[in-house]
C-alpha positions in Angstrom: 67.1 140.2 50.3 69.5 140.5 47.4 69.5 137.6 44.8 72.4 135.2 44.9 75.0 136.5 42.5 78.3 134.5 42.7 79.8 137.1 40.4 77.1 136.3 37.8 77.8 132.6 38.0 74.4 131.7 39.5 71.9 132.7 36.8 68.1 133.2 36.9 65.7 134.5 34.3 66.2 138.0 35.7 69.9 138.1 34.9 70.3 135.5 32.3 71.6 138.0 29.8 74.4 139.3 32.0 78.0 138.4 31.1 80.2 136.9 33.8 83.9 136.1 34.2 83.0 132.7 35.8 84.4 129.6 34.1 82.0 126.6 33.7 83.3 123.2 34.5 81.6 119.7 34.7 82.8 116.6 36.5 81.7 113.3 35.1 83.1 109.8 34.7 84.4 111.1 31.3 86.3 114.0 32.9 86.8 113.1 36.6 88.6 116.3 37.5 86.4 118.6 35.3 89.5 119.9 33.6 89.4 122.1 30.5 89.8 120.2 27.3 90.1 116.8 29.0 86.6 115.3 28.6 86.0 112.0 26.7 89.6 111.0 26.7 89.2 107.4 28.1 91.3 105.0 26.1 89.4 102.0 24.6 92.6 100.0 24.3 92.4 99.2 28.0 95.0 101.7 29.3 93.3 103.4 32.2 93.9 107.1 32.8 95.8 107.8 36.1 93.0 110.1 37.3 90.4 107.3 36.7 92.7 104.7 38.3 92.6 106.8 41.5 88.9 106.3 41.5 89.3 102.6 41.5 88.3 102.2 37.8 89.6 99.3 35.7 90.1 98.6 32.0 87.0 99.1 29.8 88.0 96.7 27.0 85.1 94.8 25.6 82.5 97.5 26.2 80.0 98.8 23.6 82.5 101.4 22.3 85.0 98.7 21.1 84.3 99.2 17.4 84.2 103.0 17.5 87.3 104.0 19.4 88.2 107.0 21.6 85.6 109.7 22.2 82.7 107.3 21.8 81.3 106.9 25.3 84.2 104.8 26.6 83.7 105.5 30.3 80.2 107.1 30.9 79.9 105.8 34.5 81.8 104.4 37.5 81.8 101.0 39.2 82.0 101.5 43.0 84.0 98.8 44.7 82.5 96.9 47.7 82.6 98.6 51.1 84.6 101.5 49.6 84.6 105.3 49.4 85.1 107.0 46.0 86.1 110.7 45.8 84.0 112.0 42.9 84.9 115.7 43.3 88.2 117.2 44.6 88.8 120.7 43.2 90.2 124.0 44.5 88.1 127.1 44.8 86.8 129.6 44.8 83.7 128.3 43.1 80.1 127.3 43.3 78.4 124.0 42.5 75.3 124.8 40.5 73.8 121.4 39.6 74.4 117.8 40.7 72.9 114.9 38.6 73.1 111.3 39.7 71.4 108.0 38.6 71.9 104.5 39.9 69.8 101.4 40.3 67.1 102.1 43.0 68.2 99.0 45.0 71.3 101.0 46.0 69.7 104.2 47.2 70.2 103.5 50.9 73.6 101.7 50.5 75.3 104.8 48.9 76.1 107.7 51.2 76.8 111.2 49.8 79.3 113.3 51.8 80.5 116.9 51.0 83.4 118.6 52.7 84.1 122.3 52.4 87.5 124.1 52.4 89.5 121.1 53.6 87.3 120.2 56.6 87.8 116.8 58.1 84.1 116.5 59.0 81.3 116.5 56.3 78.8 119.3 55.9 76.6 116.9 53.9 76.1 113.3 55.0 73.0 111.7 53.6 72.1 108.4 51.7 71.7 109.3 48.0 68.1 108.4 47.8 67.1 110.5 50.8 69.1 113.4 49.6 67.0 113.5 46.4 63.7 112.9 48.4 63.5 109.2 47.4 63.9 107.6 50.9 62.1 104.3 50.4 64.4 102.7 47.9 62.0 103.2 45.1 61.9 105.9 42.4 59.4 108.7 42.9 59.0 111.8 40.7 59.8 115.1 42.5 59.0 118.3 40.7 60.4 120.9 43.2 62.5 123.9 42.5 65.8 122.7 44.3 65.3 118.9 43.9 64.0 117.1 40.8 63.6 113.3 40.5 62.7 112.6 36.9 61.7 109.4 35.1 63.3 107.0 35.5 65.5 107.8 38.4 67.3 110.9 37.2 68.2 112.8 40.4 68.9 116.5 40.2 69.9 119.1 42.9 69.9 122.8 42.2 70.9 124.1 45.6 73.8 126.5 45.0 76.8 125.3 47.0 79.6 127.9 47.2 83.1 127.1 48.4 86.1 129.3 48.9 89.2 127.1 49.1 88.2 123.5 48.2 85.3 121.2 47.6 85.3 117.5 48.1 82.5 115.1 47.4 82.6 111.4 48.2 80.3 108.4 47.7 80.6 105.5 50.2 79.3 102.1 49.1 78.2 100.4 52.3 77.3 97.1 50.5 79.6 94.1 50.4 79.1 93.9 46.6 80.2 96.3 43.9 77.8 98.8 42.4 78.0 99.2 38.7 76.4 101.9 36.6 76.9 104.8 38.9 76.4 107.9 36.6 76.9 111.4 37.8 77.6 115.0 36.7 78.7 117.8 39.0 78.4 121.2 37.2 80.1 124.1 38.9 81.6 127.5 38.2 85.1 128.8 39.0 84.3 132.2 40.3 84.7 134.6 43.2 82.5 134.1 46.3 80.9 137.0 48.2 81.8 137.5 51.9 78.2 136.8 53.0 77.7 133.6 51.0 77.0 130.7 53.4 77.9 127.0 53.1 75.3 124.4 52.2 74.6 121.6 54.7 72.4 118.5 54.8 72.0 116.0 57.6 70.2 112.6 57.7 68.5 111.0 60.8 66.3 108.0 61.4 64.3 106.7 64.4 63.0 103.2 64.0 60.8 103.2 65.9 60.4 106.6 67.5 60.3 106.2 71.3 56.9 106.7 72.9 56.0 110.3 73.7 59.2 111.7 72.2 59.3 114.4 69.4 61.2 113.4 66.3 64.4 115.4 66.0 65.1 116.6 62.5 68.1 118.9 63.4 69.9 119.8 66.6 73.2 121.1 68.0 73.7 123.6 65.1 75.9 126.5 66.1 76.5 129.6 64.1 74.5 131.9 61.9 72.5 130.8 58.9 69.1 129.9 57.5 67.1 126.6 57.3 65.9 125.9 53.8 64.3 122.5 53.7 62.9 119.2 55.1 62.4 115.8 53.6 60.7 113.0 55.6 60.2 109.3 54.9 57.5 108.2 57.3 56.1 104.7 57.8 53.0 104.5 60.0 52.9 101.6 62.5 49.3 102.2 63.7 45.8 102.2 62.2 44.3 105.6 61.4 45.6 109.1 60.6 49.2 109.7 61.6 49.8 113.4 60.9 48.5 115.4 63.8 51.9 116.3 65.1 53.3 119.9 65.2 56.5 121.1 63.4 58.6 123.2 65.8 61.7 125.4 65.4 63.7 126.5 68.4 65.7 129.5 67.5 68.7 131.3 69.2 68.4 130.0 72.7 64.8 128.8 72.9 64.5 126.2 75.6 61.1 124.6 76.4 59.0 126.4 73.9 59.8 127.2 70.3 59.6 130.4 68.3 57.9 128.6 65.4 55.1 126.1 66.1 53.0 124.6 63.3 49.5 123.2 63.3 49.9 119.7 61.9 52.3 117.5 59.9 50.4 117.8 56.6 50.0 121.5 57.1 53.7 122.0 57.3 54.2 120.2 54.0 51.6 122.5 52.4 48.6 120.1 52.4 45.5 119.9 54.6 42.9 117.5 56.0 45.0 114.3 56.0 46.4 114.5 52.4 43.5 113.4 50.3 45.8 113.0 47.3 49.4 113.0 46.3 51.1 116.1 44.8 54.5 117.5 43.9 55.0 121.3 43.6 57.9 123.8 43.4 58.3 124.2 47.2 56.4 121.4 48.9 54.8 118.0 48.2 53.4 114.7 49.3 54.5 112.6 46.3 54.6 109.2 48.0 52.2 107.2 50.1 48.6 106.0 49.8 46.6 109.1 50.4 43.2 109.4 52.1 41.5 106.9 54.3 42.7 103.9 52.3 46.3 104.8 53.3 45.7 105.1 57.0 46.9 101.5 57.7 50.1 100.1 59.3 52.9 99.8 56.8 51.9 102.8 54.7 55.1 104.5 53.6 54.9 108.2 53.0 57.4 110.7 51.5 57.1 114.5 52.0 59.2 117.6 51.3 59.1 121.3 52.1 61.7 123.8 50.8 61.9 127.2 52.4 63.2 128.9 49.3 60.8 131.9 49.6 60.6 131.7 53.4 64.0 130.7 54.8 64.1 130.3 58.6 66.9 132.6 59.8 69.0 131.9 62.9 71.8 134.0 64.4 73.3 131.5 67.0 71.6 128.1 66.9 68.6 126.2 65.7 66.7 123.0 66.6 64.0 121.5 64.5 61.5 118.8 65.5 58.3 117.1 64.4 55.7 115.5 66.6 54.3 112.1 65.6 50.6 112.1 66.7 47.6 109.9 65.7 44.3 109.1 67.4 43.2 106.7 70.1 39.8 106.0 71.6 37.5 108.8 72.9 39.0 111.3 70.5 42.4 111.4 72.3 45.8 111.9 70.7 48.1 108.9 70.4 51.8 109.5 70.5 53.1 107.3 67.7 56.1 105.0 67.5 56.6 105.1 63.7 59.6 104.5 61.5 60.7 108.1 60.6 63.7 109.3 58.5 64.5 112.9 57.6 66.9 115.2 55.8 67.5 118.7 57.0 68.9 121.2 54.4 70.4 124.5 55.6 73.1 127.1 55.0 75.4 128.4 57.7 78.8 129.8 58.6 81.8 127.5 58.6 82.8 125.2 60.3 79.7 123.3 61.4 79.4 121.4 64.6 80.0 117.6 64.3 77.0 115.6 63.1 75.6 112.7 65.2 77.2 109.3 64.4 75.9 108.0 61.1 73.7 104.9 61.2 75.1 101.5 60.3 74.0 99.8 57.1 71.6 97.6 59.1 70.1 100.7 60.8 69.6 102.3 57.3 68.1 99.2 55.7 64.6 99.4 54.2 62.9 96.0 54.9 
């Protein structure tokens, strides 16, 4: 498999010395369109830039910069209006997003929904609450030290999944709450560059079952049509029964599989790279169990677990379609399996041809809420 190139725009240690014709751009609250030579231009006198006004921003008079003037951190972040959607990226291609950084108060992590639209599509290819997208699904900050997703102290969320686009890229953040959200900081670093014909589009989809119906497998991803590769899973899992909760099998149905899958795992913790009931927490480049009370002390109702697995070295290829599920299994008397009815959320990450099939209806704010 050849490394991702993007005309030299996507670098790694093996090609870091190579020159490229790509042009680096960065979108922040200080340069909302990422334009050349237009960063840090916010006016401390109170006159709002037209491009910032389009994002719903108001005058910044009276802020900490008032004695220093223009160029001194006048507009480092956005304020998101109540029950509103803010377009934080809206640029023409071709190009590739190389890094996304976001930070905001943890109490908003399920109220803010990240959506990404490729090449003018009306339906999103990414639709995930911000916390879950960055593997922080329980509305509390957790450190993640993986290769594609980093969550660093204290709540610095980073995504390194490369996201190519050919004609246009749009990113929005919806505030589902009836109150404004202040202090929304972000940076979207991308390259203006040619995209290869075989470069696929990035996708991410959120789901939640609360509780999971009895004797039903939890569905992580379904109804995907096209060619591509599955590259990651994040799960936020609250157990509702006493005892070990992770006996279920991870299954992937590929290219027309019906009753039986092509890929069938051996247990929940095994899929996430652990073994024997997660005796401790860990976070590693491709897999981790960073959140939850590990071991026998954690096998109690109400324990909230977070797990991730990124298929960077082992992407799951599909030519026509893919369906991904996880069983929820514990134990009952006489050494018998117990189908669990736990509170389970997930994010599926994958690349595929464009356009993608419509996603399931997104949950309401009440259905998303962590209580």
